[in-house]
All heavy atoms as a GROMACS GRO file, in nm:
protein
  613
    1MET      N    1   1.345  -1.665   2.083
    1MET     CA    2   1.242  -1.588   2.022
    1MET      C    3   1.110  -1.665   2.026
    1MET      O    4   1.111  -1.785   1.989
    1MET     CB    5   1.276  -1.552   1.880
    1MET     CG    6   1.163  -1.490   1.796
    1MET     SD    7   1.211  -1.452   1.631
    1MET     CE    8   1.329  -1.328   1.655
    2LYS      N    9   1.004  -1.608   2.060
    2LYS     CA   10   0.873  -1.669   2.052
    2LYS      C   11   0.794  -1.595   1.957
    2LYS      O   12   0.802  -1.476   1.942
    2LYS     CB   13   0.802  -1.656   2.190
    2LYS     CG   14   0.859  -1.756   2.294
    2LYS     CD   15   0.773  -1.758   2.419
    2LYS     CE   16   0.839  -1.859   2.514
    2LYS     NZ   17   0.742  -1.925   2.599
    3ILE      N   18   0.700  -1.662   1.887
    3ILE     CA   19   0.611  -1.603   1.807
    3ILE      C   20   0.477  -1.609   1.882
    3ILE      O   21   0.435  -1.718   1.930
    3ILE     CB   22   0.600  -1.677   1.665
    3ILE    CG1   23   0.736  -1.674   1.596
    3ILE    CG2   24   0.489  -1.613   1.578
    3ILE    CD1   25   0.742  -1.753   1.471
    4THR      N   26   0.409  -1.500   1.889
    4THR     CA   27   0.278  -1.497   1.964
    4THR      C   28   0.167  -1.482   1.859
    4THR      O   29   0.177  -1.406   1.763
    4THR     CB   30   0.274  -1.384   2.061
    4THR    OG1   31   0.281  -1.257   2.000
    4THR    CG2   32   0.381  -1.402   2.169
    5PHE      N   33   0.055  -1.539   1.888
    5PHE     CA   34  -0.062  -1.543   1.793
    5PHE      C   35  -0.182  -1.502   1.882
    5PHE      O   36  -0.209  -1.558   1.992
    5PHE     CB   37  -0.083  -1.679   1.740
    5PHE     CG   38   0.027  -1.731   1.654
    5PHE    CD1   39   0.133  -1.804   1.717
    5PHE    CD2   40   0.030  -1.716   1.520
    5PHE    CE1   41   0.240  -1.848   1.639
    5PHE    CE2   42   0.140  -1.757   1.442
    5PHE     CZ   43   0.246  -1.832   1.503
    6ALA      N   44  -0.258  -1.412   1.834
    6ALA     CA   45  -0.380  -1.366   1.897
    6ALA      C   46  -0.478  -1.320   1.783
    6ALA      O   47  -0.434  -1.281   1.681
    6ALA     CB   48  -0.352  -1.262   2.006
    7LYS      N   49  -0.602  -1.307   1.822
    7LYS     CA   50  -0.703  -1.251   1.727
    7LYS      C   51  -0.742  -1.106   1.763
    7LYS      O   52  -0.749  -1.081   1.883
    7LYS     CB   53  -0.820  -1.340   1.729
    7LYS     CG   54  -0.802  -1.473   1.654
    7LYS     CD   55  -0.932  -1.550   1.636
    7LYS     CE   56  -0.901  -1.678   1.554
    7LYS     NZ   57  -1.015  -1.754   1.534
    8ASP      N   58  -0.760  -1.031   1.663
    8ASP     CA   59  -0.805  -0.893   1.691
    8ASP      C   60  -0.952  -0.881   1.694
    8ASP      O   61  -1.024  -0.988   1.690
    8ASP     CB   62  -0.741  -0.800   1.584
    8ASP     CG   63  -0.795  -0.822   1.439
    8ASP    OD1   64  -0.892  -0.898   1.425
    8ASP    OD2   65  -0.727  -0.769   1.346
    9GLU      N   66  -1.000  -0.764   1.701
    9GLU     CA   67  -1.147  -0.746   1.715
    9GLU      C   68  -1.231  -0.796   1.594
    9GLU      O   69  -1.347  -0.829   1.597
    9GLU     CB   70  -1.187  -0.603   1.745
    9GLU     CG   71  -1.135  -0.500   1.654
    9GLU     CD   72  -0.987  -0.457   1.682
    9GLU    OE1   73  -0.932  -0.487   1.789
    9GLU    OE2   74  -0.929  -0.408   1.594
   10GLU      N   75  -1.161  -0.809   1.480
   10GLU     CA   76  -1.222  -0.853   1.358
   10GLU      C   77  -1.196  -1.013   1.338
   10GLU      O   78  -1.219  -1.070   1.232
   10GLU     CB   79  -1.180  -0.786   1.232
   10GLU     CG   80  -1.231  -0.646   1.228
   10GLU     CD   81  -1.121  -0.542   1.221
   10GLU    OE1   82  -1.011  -0.579   1.171
   10GLU    OE2   83  -1.149  -0.431   1.254
   11GLN      N   84  -1.147  -1.076   1.442
   11GLN     CA   85  -1.116  -1.220   1.446
   11GLN      C   86  -1.009  -1.259   1.348
   11GLN      O   87  -1.004  -1.378   1.305
   11GLN     CB   88  -1.244  -1.304   1.424
   11GLN     CG   89  -1.347  -1.282   1.530
   11GLN     CD   90  -1.297  -1.325   1.670
   11GLN    OE1   91  -1.244  -1.432   1.686
   11GLN    NE2   92  -1.295  -1.226   1.765
   12GLN      N   93  -0.920  -1.166   1.310
   12GLN     CA   94  -0.807  -1.197   1.228
   12GLN      C   95  -0.684  -1.230   1.313
   12GLN      O   96  -0.663  -1.162   1.414
   12GLN     CB   97  -0.763  -1.070   1.140
   12GLN     CG   98  -0.877  -1.035   1.040
   12GLN     CD   99  -0.902  -1.147   0.943
   12GLN    OE1  100  -0.811  -1.200   0.876
   12GLN    NE2  101  -1.032  -1.184   0.915
   13ILE      N  102  -0.617  -1.337   1.276
   13ILE     CA  103  -0.498  -1.379   1.352
   13ILE      C  104  -0.381  -1.272   1.330
   13ILE      O  105  -0.351  -1.246   1.225
   13ILE     CB  106  -0.453  -1.506   1.323
   13ILE    CG1  107  -0.558  -1.612   1.364
   13ILE    CG2  108  -0.316  -1.547   1.397
   13ILE    CD1  109  -0.531  -1.756   1.322
   14LYS      N  110  -0.332  -1.221   1.445
   14LYS     CA  111  -0.218  -1.127   1.432
   14LYS      C  112  -0.093  -1.194   1.502
   14LYS      O  113  -0.110  -1.272   1.599
   14LYS     CB  114  -0.251  -1.000   1.519
   14LYS     CG  115  -0.366  -0.919   1.469
   14LYS     CD  116  -0.340  -0.865   1.331
   14LYS     CE  117  -0.460  -0.796   1.271
   14LYS     NZ  118  -0.439  -0.753   1.136
   15VAL      N  119   0.013  -1.174   1.431
   15VAL     CA  120   0.139  -1.240   1.469
   15VAL      C  121   0.239  -1.142   1.513
   15VAL      O  122   0.257  -1.038   1.451
   15VAL     CB  123   0.195  -1.326   1.351
   15VAL    CG1  124   0.320  -1.402   1.392
   15VAL    CG2  125   0.092  -1.416   1.293
   16ARG      N  126   0.311  -1.168   1.626
   16ARG     CA  127   0.407  -1.077   1.677
   16ARG      C  128   0.530  -1.164   1.723
   16ARG      O  129   0.517  -1.279   1.745
   16ARG     CB  130   0.356  -0.994   1.795
   16ARG     CG  131   0.237  -0.910   1.757
   16ARG     CD  132   0.180  -0.825   1.866
   16ARG     NE  133   0.281  -0.737   1.930
   16ARG     CZ  134   0.312  -0.616   1.881
   16ARG    NH1  135   0.259  -0.575   1.768
   16ARG    NH2  136   0.403  -0.537   1.946
   17LEU      N  137   0.646  -1.092   1.733
   17LEU     CA  138   0.768  -1.161   1.779
   17LEU      C  139   0.794  -1.116   1.920
   17LEU      O  140   0.769  -0.990   1.953
   17LEU     CB  141   0.882  -1.118   1.692
   17LEU     CG  142   0.882  -1.167   1.547
   17LEU    CD1  143   1.004  -1.107   1.471
   17LEU    CD2  144   0.881  -1.315   1.535
   18LYS      N  145   0.845  -1.204   2.002
   18LYS     CA  146   0.873  -1.170   2.146
   18LYS      C  147   1.007  -1.227   2.175
   18LYS      O  148   1.035  -1.338   2.164
   18LYS     CB  149   0.759  -1.231   2.232
   18LYS     CG  150   0.769  -1.189   2.383
   18LYS     CD  151   0.658  -1.254   2.460
   18LYS     CE  152   0.664  -1.208   2.597
   18LYS     NZ  153   0.557  -1.267   2.680
   19GLU      N  154   1.093  -1.126   2.228
   19GLU     CA  155   1.223  -1.162   2.271
   19GLU      C  156   1.244  -1.100   2.414
   19GLU      O  157   1.237  -0.978   2.425
   19GLU     CB  158   1.334  -1.109   2.182
   19GLU     CG  159   1.346  -1.174   2.050
   19GLU     CD  160   1.466  -1.129   1.964
   19GLU    OE1  161   1.569  -1.187   1.982
   19GLU    OE2  162   1.444  -1.036   1.887
   20GLY      N  163   1.244  -1.186   2.515
   20GLY     CA  164   1.250  -1.146   2.653
   20GLY      C  165   1.122  -1.070   2.678
   20GLY      O  166   1.012  -1.118   2.667
   21ASP      N  167   1.134  -0.944   2.727
   21ASP     CA  168   1.015  -0.860   2.755
   21ASP      C  169   0.968  -0.778   2.639
   21ASP      O  170   0.871  -0.710   2.651
   21ASP     CB  171   1.037  -0.770   2.877
   21ASP     CG  172   1.060  -0.854   3.004
   21ASP    OD1  173   1.009  -0.961   3.018
   21ASP    OD2  174   1.131  -0.804   3.100
   22GLU      N  175   1.047  -0.771   2.529
   22GLU     CA  176   1.012  -0.697   2.417
   22GLU      C  177   0.929  -0.764   2.317
   22GLU      O  178   0.959  -0.885   2.275
   22GLU     CB  179   1.142  -0.651   2.344
   22GLU     CG  180   1.232  -0.554   2.430
   22GLU     CD  181   1.343  -0.505   2.355
   22GLU    OE1  182   1.328  -0.479   2.224
   22GLU    OE2  183   1.446  -0.481   2.416
   23GLU      N  184   0.824  -0.703   2.275
   23GLU     CA  185   0.729  -0.760   2.173
   23GLU      C  186   0.720  -0.660   2.055
   23GLU      O  187   0.712  -0.540   2.081
   23GLU     CB  188   0.590  -0.782   2.237
   23GLU     CG  189   0.508  -0.868   2.146
   23GLU     CD  190   0.383  -0.922   2.222
   23GLU    OE1  191   0.398  -0.974   2.334
   23GLU    OE2  192   0.269  -0.898   2.160
   24GLN      N  193   0.722  -0.716   1.938
   24GLN     CA  194   0.717  -0.625   1.819
   24GLN      C  195   0.639  -0.693   1.709
   24GLN      O  196   0.607  -0.804   1.715
   24GLN     CB  197   0.857  -0.592   1.769
   24GLN     CG  198   0.937  -0.713   1.735
   24GLN     CD  199   1.076  -0.680   1.709
   24GLN    OE1  200   1.107  -0.600   1.620
   24GLN    NE2  201   1.172  -0.739   1.780
   25GLU      N  202   0.606  -0.610   1.607
   25GLU     CA  203   0.527  -0.671   1.491
   25GLU      C  204   0.619  -0.787   1.426
   25GLU      O  205   0.740  -0.778   1.431
   25GLU     CB  206   0.506  -0.562   1.390
   25GLU     CG  207   0.414  -0.450   1.428
   25GLU     CD  208   0.274  -0.501   1.442
   25GLU    OE1  209   0.230  -0.586   1.368
   25GLU    OE2  210   0.209  -0.466   1.545
   26PHE      N  211   0.545  -0.881   1.367
   26PHE     CA  212   0.613  -0.985   1.306
   26PHE      C  213   0.706  -0.936   1.195
   26PHE      O  214   0.665  -0.852   1.112
   26PHE     CB  215   0.512  -1.093   1.251
   26PHE     CG  216   0.578  -1.207   1.179
   26PHE    CD1  217   0.635  -1.312   1.260
   26PHE    CD2  218   0.593  -1.211   1.046
   26PHE    CE1  219   0.691  -1.420   1.197
   26PHE    CE2  220   0.652  -1.325   0.984
   26PHE     CZ  221   0.704  -1.418   1.059
   27ASP      N  222   0.830  -0.984   1.192
   27ASP     CA  223   0.922  -0.948   1.083
   27ASP      C  224   0.983  -1.080   1.026
   27ASP      O  225   1.057  -1.145   1.105
   27ASP     CB  226   1.031  -0.860   1.142
   27ASP     CG  227   1.127  -0.810   1.048
   27ASP    OD1  228   1.171  -0.890   0.957
   27ASP    OD2  229   1.180  -0.699   1.056
   28TYR      N  230   0.948  -1.118   0.912
   28TYR     CA  231   0.991  -1.243   0.852
   28TYR      C  232   1.146  -1.246   0.847
   28TYR      O  233   1.200  -1.352   0.888
   28TYR     CB  234   0.935  -1.257   0.708
   28TYR     CG  235   0.966  -1.392   0.651
   28TYR    CD1  236   0.903  -1.505   0.685
   28TYR    CD2  237   1.056  -1.404   0.542
   28TYR    CE1  238   0.925  -1.623   0.630
   28TYR    CE2  239   1.085  -1.519   0.486
   28TYR     CZ  240   1.017  -1.630   0.524
   28TYR     OH  241   1.049  -1.753   0.471
   29ILE      N  242   1.213  -1.142   0.813
   29ILE     CA  243   1.358  -1.140   0.796
   29ILE      C  244   1.424  -1.168   0.936
   29ILE      O  245   1.515  -1.240   0.955
   29ILE     CB  246   1.406  -1.007   0.740
   29ILE    CG1  247   1.348  -0.981   0.608
   29ILE    CG2  248   1.557  -1.007   0.736
   29ILE    CD1  249   1.402  -1.060   0.492
   30LYS      N  250   1.367  -1.103   1.039
   30LYS     CA  251   1.420  -1.117   1.168
   30LYS      C  252   1.405  -1.263   1.223
   30LYS      O  253   1.486  -1.321   1.284
   30LYS     CB  254   1.345  -1.024   1.272
   30LYS     CG  255   1.414  -1.023   1.405
   30LYS     CD  256   1.366  -0.907   1.483
   30LYS     CE  257   1.448  -0.899   1.616
   30LYS     NZ  258   1.466  -0.775   1.662
   31MET      N  259   1.291  -1.325   1.184
   31MET     CA  260   1.268  -1.467   1.219
   31MET      C  261   1.366  -1.554   1.154
   31MET      O  262   1.428  -1.647   1.211
   31MET     CB  263   1.121  -1.517   1.186
   31MET     CG  264   1.096  -1.655   1.225
   31MET     SD  265   0.941  -1.719   1.167
   31MET     CE  266   0.984  -1.757   1.002
   32ILE      N  267   1.396  -1.535   1.027
   32ILE     CA  268   1.483  -1.621   0.951
   32ILE      C  269   1.628  -1.596   1.006
   32ILE      O  270   1.703  -1.700   1.020
   32ILE     CB  271   1.485  -1.579   0.805
   32ILE    CG1  272   1.343  -1.620   0.746
   32ILE    CG2  273   1.596  -1.660   0.718
   32ILE    CD1  274   1.297  -1.762   0.755
   33THR      N  275   1.668  -1.473   1.039
   33THR     CA  276   1.798  -1.454   1.097
   33THR      C  277   1.809  -1.529   1.226
   33THR      O  278   1.908  -1.587   1.256
   33THR     CB  279   1.816  -1.303   1.120
   33THR    OG1  280   1.808  -1.235   0.990
   33THR    CG2  281   1.958  -1.274   1.178
   34TYR      N  282   1.706  -1.519   1.314
   34TYR     CA  283   1.706  -1.596   1.436
   34TYR      C  284   1.716  -1.739   1.417
   34TYR      O  285   1.795  -1.808   1.484
   34TYR     CB  286   1.573  -1.559   1.518
   34TYR     CG  287   1.572  -1.624   1.654
   34TYR    CD1  288   1.629  -1.568   1.763
   34TYR    CD2  289   1.515  -1.748   1.664
   34TYR    CE1  290   1.625  -1.621   1.886
   34TYR    CE2  291   1.511  -1.814   1.797
   34TYR     CZ  292   1.570  -1.750   1.904
   34TYR     OH  293   1.570  -1.809   2.025
   35LEU      N  294   1.650  -1.791   1.323
   35LEU     CA  295   1.660  -1.934   1.290
   35LEU      C  296   1.798  -1.966   1.250
   35LEU      O  297   1.858  -2.082   1.285
   35LEU     CB  298   1.559  -1.975   1.185
   35LEU     CG  299   1.415  -1.994   1.229
   35LEU    CD1  300   1.323  -2.013   1.103
   35LEU    CD2  301   1.403  -2.111   1.331
   36PHE      N  302   1.864  -1.893   1.167
   36PHE     CA  303   1.997  -1.919   1.126
   36PHE      C  304   2.092  -1.915   1.235
   36PHE      O  305   2.177  -2.009   1.243
   36PHE     CB  306   2.044  -1.801   1.017
   36PHE     CG  307   2.173  -1.824   0.960
   36PHE    CD1  308   2.191  -1.916   0.857
   36PHE    CD2  309   2.280  -1.754   1.010
   36PHE    CE1  310   2.316  -1.932   0.800
   36PHE    CE2  311   2.407  -1.773   0.952
   36PHE     CZ  312   2.427  -1.869   0.850
   37ASP      N  313   2.080  -1.823   1.333
   37ASP     CA  314   2.161  -1.817   1.446
   37ASP      C  315   2.137  -1.924   1.558
   37ASP      O  316   2.233  -1.988   1.610
   37ASP     CB  317   2.156  -1.673   1.514
   37ASP     CG  318   2.218  -1.574   1.420
   37ASP    OD1  319   2.290  -1.607   1.327
   37ASP    OD2  320   2.182  -1.452   1.445
   38GLU      N  321   2.009  -1.946   1.590
   38GLU     CA  322   1.970  -2.026   1.707
   38GLU      C  323   1.921  -2.166   1.670
   38GLU      O  324   1.913  -2.250   1.751
   38GLU     CB  325   1.862  -1.961   1.782
   38GLU     CG  326   1.904  -1.823   1.833
   38GLU     CD  327   2.015  -1.824   1.933
   38GLU    OE1  328   2.031  -1.920   2.003
   38GLU    OE2  329   2.094  -1.735   1.928
   39LYS      N  330   1.891  -2.188   1.542
   39LYS     CA  331   1.857  -2.322   1.488
   39LYS      C  332   1.711  -2.366   1.525
   39LYS      O  333   1.678  -2.483   1.489
   39LYS     CB  334   1.955  -2.434   1.525
   39LYS     CG  335   2.100  -2.393   1.498
   39LYS     CD  336   2.121  -2.367   1.353
   39LYS     CE  337   2.274  -2.347   1.326
   39LYS     NZ  338   2.297  -2.213   1.254
   40GLN      N  339   1.638  -2.296   1.607
   40GLN     CA  340   1.501  -2.338   1.635
   40GLN      C  341   1.428  -2.228   1.697
   40GLN      O  342   1.476  -2.132   1.759
   40GLN     CB  343   1.499  -2.462   1.729
   40GLN     CG  344   1.533  -2.423   1.873
   40GLN     CD  345   1.514  -2.556   1.956
   40GLN    OE1  346   1.494  -2.664   1.906
   40GLN    NE2  347   1.519  -2.537   2.087
   41LEU      N  348   1.297  -2.239   1.683
   41LEU     CA  349   1.201  -2.141   1.745
   41LEU      C  350   1.158  -2.197   1.881
   41LEU      O  351   1.139  -2.316   1.898
   41LEU     CB  352   1.080  -2.116   1.660
   41LEU     CG  353   1.108  -2.045   1.527
   41LEU    CD1  354   0.983  -2.042   1.448
   41LEU    CD2  355   1.150  -1.899   1.555
   42GLU      N  356   1.121  -2.113   1.976
   42GLU     CA  357   1.067  -2.155   2.103
   42GLU      C  358   0.916  -2.191   2.079
   42GLU      O  359   0.859  -2.160   1.976
   42GLU     CB  360   1.072  -2.051   2.208
   42GLU     CG  361   1.218  -2.014   2.241
   42GLU     CD  362   1.216  -1.902   2.346
   42GLU    OE1  363   1.135  -1.896   2.430
   42GLU    OE2  364   1.313  -1.820   2.339
   43GLU      N  365   0.856  -2.257   2.182
   43GLU     CA  366   0.714  -2.287   2.172
   43GLU      C  367   0.636  -2.153   2.153
   43GLU      O  368   0.669  -2.052   2.212
   43GLU     CB  369   0.667  -2.354   2.300
   43GLU     CG  370   0.715  -2.504   2.304
   43GLU     CD  371   0.644  -2.590   2.206
   43GLU    OE1  372   0.525  -2.582   2.184
   43GLU    OE2  373   0.722  -2.667   2.139
   44PRO      N  374   0.534  -2.161   2.070
   44PRO     CA  375   0.450  -2.027   2.047
   44PRO      C  376   0.368  -1.990   2.171
   44PRO      O  377   0.343  -2.082   2.250
   44PRO     CB  378   0.374  -2.065   1.926
   44PRO     CG  379   0.362  -2.213   1.931
   44PRO     CD  380   0.485  -2.257   1.988
   45GLU      N  381   0.335  -1.867   2.182
   45GLU     CA  382   0.242  -1.828   2.278
   45GLU      C  383   0.111  -1.790   2.211
   45GLU      O  384   0.108  -1.736   2.097
   45GLU     CB  385   0.292  -1.706   2.353
   45GLU     CG  386   0.404  -1.737   2.440
   45GLU     CD  387   0.445  -1.616   2.532
   45GLU    OE1  388   0.391  -1.503   2.510
   45GLU    OE2  389   0.546  -1.627   2.609
   46PHE      N  390  -0.002  -1.819   2.280
   46PHE     CA  391  -0.128  -1.793   2.226
   46PHE      C  392  -0.210  -1.693   2.310
   46PHE      O  393  -0.223  -1.708   2.430
   46PHE     CB  394  -0.214  -1.922   2.211
   46PHE     CG  395  -0.144  -2.024   2.121
   46PHE    CD1  396  -0.076  -2.133   2.178
   46PHE    CD2  397  -0.141  -2.009   1.992
   46PHE    CE1  398  -0.011  -2.224   2.100
   46PHE    CE2  399  -0.075  -2.100   1.903
   46PHE     CZ  400  -0.012  -2.206   1.966
   47GLY      N  401  -0.268  -1.596   2.242
   47GLY     CA  402  -0.352  -1.495   2.306
   47GLY      C  403  -0.498  -1.526   2.296
   47GLY      O  404  -0.537  -1.640   2.256
   48GLU      N  405  -0.583  -1.432   2.323
   48GLU     CA  406  -0.725  -1.449   2.312
   48GLU      C  407  -0.771  -1.499   2.178
   48GLU      O  408  -0.727  -1.445   2.072
   48GLU     CB  409  -0.795  -1.319   2.350
   48GLU     CG  410  -0.766  -1.284   2.497
   48GLU     CD  411  -0.853  -1.161   2.535
   48GLU    OE1  412  -0.960  -1.133   2.472
   48GLU    OE2  413  -0.801  -1.084   2.622
   49GLY      N  414  -0.875  -1.578   2.182
   49GLY     CA  415  -0.946  -1.613   2.063
   49GLY      C  416  -0.892  -1.723   1.968
   49GLY      O  417  -0.959  -1.768   1.879
   50ILE      N  418  -0.769  -1.770   1.999
   50ILE     CA  419  -0.713  -1.878   1.918
   50ILE      C  420  -0.773  -2.018   1.962
   50ILE      O  421  -0.775  -2.046   2.077
   50ILE     CB  422  -0.555  -1.888   1.932
   50ILE    CG1  423  -0.493  -1.752   1.899
   50ILE    CG2  424  -0.504  -1.996   1.849
   50ILE    CD1  425  -0.511  -1.715   1.755
   51THR      N  426  -0.841  -2.083   1.867
   51THR     CA  427  -0.904  -2.208   1.897
   51THR      C  428  -0.804  -2.321   1.913
   51THR      O  429  -0.686  -2.306   1.876
   51THR     CB  430  -1.002  -2.239   1.784
   51THR    OG1  431  -0.924  -2.275   1.670
   51THR    CG2  432  -1.104  -2.133   1.757
   52ASP      N  433  -0.854  -2.429   1.979
   52ASP     CA  434  -0.764  -2.538   1.995
   52ASP      C  435  -0.722  -2.603   1.864
   52ASP      O  436  -0.601  -2.634   1.849
   52ASP     CB  437  -0.839  -2.654   2.073
   52ASP     CG  438  -0.858  -2.618   2.221
   52ASP    OD1  439  -0.784  -2.527   2.271
   52ASP    OD2  440  -0.942  -2.687   2.284
   53GLU      N  441  -0.798  -2.598   1.764
   53GLU     CA  442  -0.762  -2.648   1.628
   53GLU      C  443  -0.657  -2.558   1.566
   53GLU      O  444  -0.555  -2.605   1.514
   53GLU     CB  445  -0.880  -2.651   1.532
   53GLU     CG  446  -0.847  -2.700   1.397
   53GLU     CD  447  -0.971  -2.697   1.304
   53GLU    OE1  448  -1.084  -2.679   1.348
   53GLU    OE2  449  -0.944  -2.732   1.182
   54GLU      N  450  -0.673  -2.428   1.585
   54GLU     CA  451  -0.566  -2.331   1.537
   54GLU      C  452  -0.434  -2.353   1.611
   54GLU      O  453  -0.322  -2.352   1.552
   54GLU     CB  454  -0.617  -2.187   1.546
   54GLU     CG  455  -0.729  -2.156   1.448
   54GLU     CD  456  -0.798  -2.031   1.482
   54GLU    OE1  457  -0.808  -1.991   1.602
   54GLU    OE2  458  -0.852  -1.966   1.384
   55LYS      N  459  -0.442  -2.362   1.745
   55LYS     CA  460  -0.326  -2.395   1.819
   55LYS      C  461  -0.248  -2.511   1.776
   55LYS      O  462  -0.126  -2.516   1.760
   55LYS     CB  463  -0.360  -2.409   1.964
   55LYS     CG  464  -0.400  -2.278   2.034
   55LYS     CD  465  -0.442  -2.307   2.183
   55LYS     CE  466  -0.496  -2.185   2.250
   55LYS     NZ  467  -0.540  -2.211   2.387
   56GLU      N  468  -0.317  -2.622   1.745
   56GLU     CA  469  -0.261  -2.743   1.703
   56GLU      C  470  -0.189  -2.728   1.573
   56GLU      O  471  -0.076  -2.771   1.550
   56GLU     CB  472  -0.369  -2.854   1.689
   56GLU     CG  473  -0.305  -2.991   1.655
   56GLU     CD  474  -0.418  -3.097   1.650
   56GLU    OE1  475  -0.516  -3.091   1.726
   56GLU    OE2  476  -0.395  -3.187   1.575
   57LYS      N  477  -0.251  -2.662   1.473
   57LYS     CA  478  -0.197  -2.636   1.349
   57LYS      C  479  -0.071  -2.548   1.355
   57LYS      O  480   0.032  -2.568   1.280
   57LYS     CB  481  -0.299  -2.573   1.256
   57LYS     CG  482  -0.404  -2.673   1.211
   57LYS     CD  483  -0.501  -2.603   1.112
   57LYS     CE  484  -0.608  -2.703   1.074
   57LYS     NZ  485  -0.706  -2.653   0.981
   58ILE      N  486  -0.074  -2.446   1.439
   58ILE     CA  487   0.035  -2.354   1.458
   58ILE      C  488   0.159  -2.431   1.526
   58ILE      O  489   0.268  -2.420   1.482
   58ILE     CB  490   0.003  -2.229   1.543
   58ILE    CG1  491  -0.095  -2.146   1.458
   58ILE    CG2  492   0.124  -2.156   1.583
   58ILE    CD1  493  -0.167  -2.030   1.542
   59GLN      N  494   0.124  -2.508   1.631
   59GLN     CA  495   0.229  -2.588   1.693
   59GLN      C  496   0.295  -2.691   1.588
   59GLN      O  497   0.413  -2.712   1.593
   59GLN     CB  498   0.177  -2.663   1.808
   59GLN     CG  499   0.151  -2.571   1.924
   59GLN     CD  500   0.077  -2.634   2.047
   59GLN    OE1  501  -0.006  -2.716   2.033
   59GLN    NE2  502   0.114  -2.586   2.166
   60ASP      N  503   0.214  -2.750   1.506
   60ASP     CA  504   0.262  -2.841   1.405
   60ASP      C  505   0.353  -2.769   1.304
   60ASP      O  506   0.462  -2.811   1.263
   60ASP     CB  507   0.150  -2.901   1.321
   60ASP     CG  508   0.077  -3.007   1.400
   60ASP    OD1  509   0.133  -3.055   1.500
   60ASP    OD2  510  -0.030  -3.060   1.350
   61MET      N  511   0.327  -2.647   1.271
   61MET     CA  512   0.402  -2.558   1.185
   61MET      C  513   0.542  -2.524   1.251
   61MET      O  514   0.639  -2.547   1.183
   61MET     CB  515   0.335  -2.428   1.149
   61MET     CG  516   0.413  -2.335   1.064
   61MET     SD  517   0.346  -2.173   1.048
   61MET     CE  518   0.340  -2.105   1.213
   62ILE      N  519   0.534  -2.492   1.375
   62ILE     CA  520   0.662  -2.457   1.449
   62ILE      C  521   0.755  -2.590   1.449
   62ILE      O  522   0.874  -2.582   1.433
   62ILE     CB  523   0.637  -2.408   1.585
   62ILE    CG1  524   0.558  -2.275   1.579
   62ILE    CG2  525   0.766  -2.383   1.666
   62ILE    CD1  526   0.626  -2.152   1.516
   63THR      N  527   0.692  -2.693   1.482
   63THR     CA  528   0.762  -2.823   1.485
   63THR      C  529   0.826  -2.856   1.353
   63THR      O  530   0.934  -2.904   1.343
   63THR     CB  531   0.671  -2.942   1.537
   63THR    OG1  532   0.619  -2.914   1.666
   63THR    CG2  533   0.739  -3.078   1.540
   64ASN      N  534   0.752  -2.842   1.245
   64ASN     CA  535   0.802  -2.869   1.113
   64ASN      C  536   0.920  -2.774   1.078
   64ASN      O  537   1.020  -2.818   1.016
   64ASN     CB  538   0.698  -2.855   1.002
   64ASN     CG  539   0.594  -2.974   1.015
   64ASN    OD1  540   0.629  -3.080   1.058
   64ASN    ND2  541   0.468  -2.954   0.968
   65ILE      N  542   0.904  -2.644   1.113
   65ILE     CA  543   1.013  -2.543   1.083
   65ILE      C  544   1.135  -2.594   1.164
   65ILE      O  545   1.249  -2.599   1.109
   65ILE     CB  546   0.973  -2.410   1.128
   65ILE    CG1  547   0.871  -2.351   1.027
   65ILE    CG2  548   1.099  -2.318   1.138
   65ILE    CD1  549   0.804  -2.227   1.075
   66ASN      N  550   1.125  -2.625   1.290
   66ASN     CA  551   1.239  -2.668   1.381
   66ASN      C  552   1.304  -2.795   1.316
   66ASN      O  553   1.428  -2.809   1.317
   66ASN     CB  554   1.197  -2.684   1.521
   66ASN     CG  555   1.179  -2.548   1.594
   66ASN    OD1  556   1.220  -2.445   1.539
   66ASN    ND2  557   1.103  -2.546   1.698
   67SER      N  558   1.219  -2.887   1.272
   67SER     CA  559   1.276  -3.016   1.216
   67SER      C  560   1.349  -2.989   1.089
   67SER      O  561   1.457  -3.050   1.072
   67SER     CB  562   1.155  -3.115   1.193
   67SER     OG  563   1.098  -3.154   1.311
   68ALA      N  564   1.293  -2.902   1.006
   68ALA     CA  565   1.359  -2.869   0.885
   68ALA      C  566   1.496  -2.804   0.904
   68ALA      O  567   1.597  -2.840   0.837
   68ALA     CB  568   1.274  -2.780   0.792
   69ILE      N  569   1.501  -2.719   1.001
   69ILE     CA  570   1.625  -2.644   1.031
   69ILE      C  571   1.722  -2.747   1.094
   69ILE      O  572   1.843  -2.748   1.058
   69ILE     CB  573   1.597  -2.525   1.127
   69ILE    CG1  574   1.527  -2.421   1.064
   69ILE    CG2  575   1.734  -2.470   1.183
   69ILE    CD1  576   1.586  -2.355   0.940
   70GLY      N  577   1.679  -2.833   1.182
   70GLY     CA  578   1.758  -2.937   1.242
   70GLY      C  579   1.822  -3.027   1.138
   70GLY      O  580   1.935  -3.065   1.149
   71ASN      N  581   1.740  -3.065   1.041
   71ASN     CA  582   1.792  -3.159   0.935
   71ASN      C  583   1.893  -3.091   0.842
   71ASN      O  584   1.993  -3.154   0.804
   71ASN     CB  585   1.673  -3.206   0.846
   71ASN     CG  586   1.585  -3.307   0.925
   71ASN    OD1  587   1.631  -3.366   1.025
   71ASN    ND2  588   1.461  -3.322   0.876
   72GLU      N  589   1.878  -2.954   0.819
   72GLU     CA  590   1.970  -2.886   0.740
   72GLU      C  591   2.105  -2.874   0.808
   72GLU      O  592   2.208  -2.884   0.747
   72GLU     CB  593   1.910  -2.747   0.712
   72GLU     CG  594   1.811  -2.743   0.597
   72GLU     CD  595   1.861  -2.792   0.462
   72GLU    OE1  596   1.968  -2.748   0.422
   72GLU    OE2  597   1.801  -2.875   0.400
   73THR      N  598   2.102  -2.851   0.934
   73THR     CA  599   2.225  -2.827   1.007
   73THR      C  600   2.302  -2.958   1.037
   73THR      O  601   2.413  -2.954   1.066
   73THR     CB  602   2.205  -2.744   1.135
   73THR    OG1  603   2.114  -2.815   1.222
   73THR    CG2  604   2.157  -2.607   1.112
   74ALA      N  605   2.227  -3.066   1.044
   74ALA     CA  606   2.292  -3.198   1.074
   74ALA      C  607   2.358  -3.255   0.951
   74ALA      O  608   2.450  -3.335   0.966
   74ALA     CB  609   2.180  -3.287   1.118
   75GLY      N  610   2.325  -3.205   0.830
   75GLY     CA  611   2.376  -3.261   0.712
   75GLY      C  612   2.500  -3.198   0.655
   75GLY      O  613   2.588  -3.149   0.705
   0.00000   0.00000   0.00000
C-alpha cells in the first residue's frame, strides 16, 4: 500500500491510498489494518505541488511509522 500526497487547486494536501492500480480516498482504518498485516508502508508517492520540505517531512513520518511497527513486532 502506498500513500499518495498531492495538492488540490486550493493548495491543500490531499491524501489517497493506492494498492496496485486502484486508488481511493484515504481511510485511516484501512491503513492501520494494512500495517497490522504487512508491518510497513511503502515509500509514499508525491503529486503536483508538494514541496521538497513537505516531501522530507512526509518521508520522515513514514519512516517513523515503519520503525514503530518494526519495534513493536520485534518485541
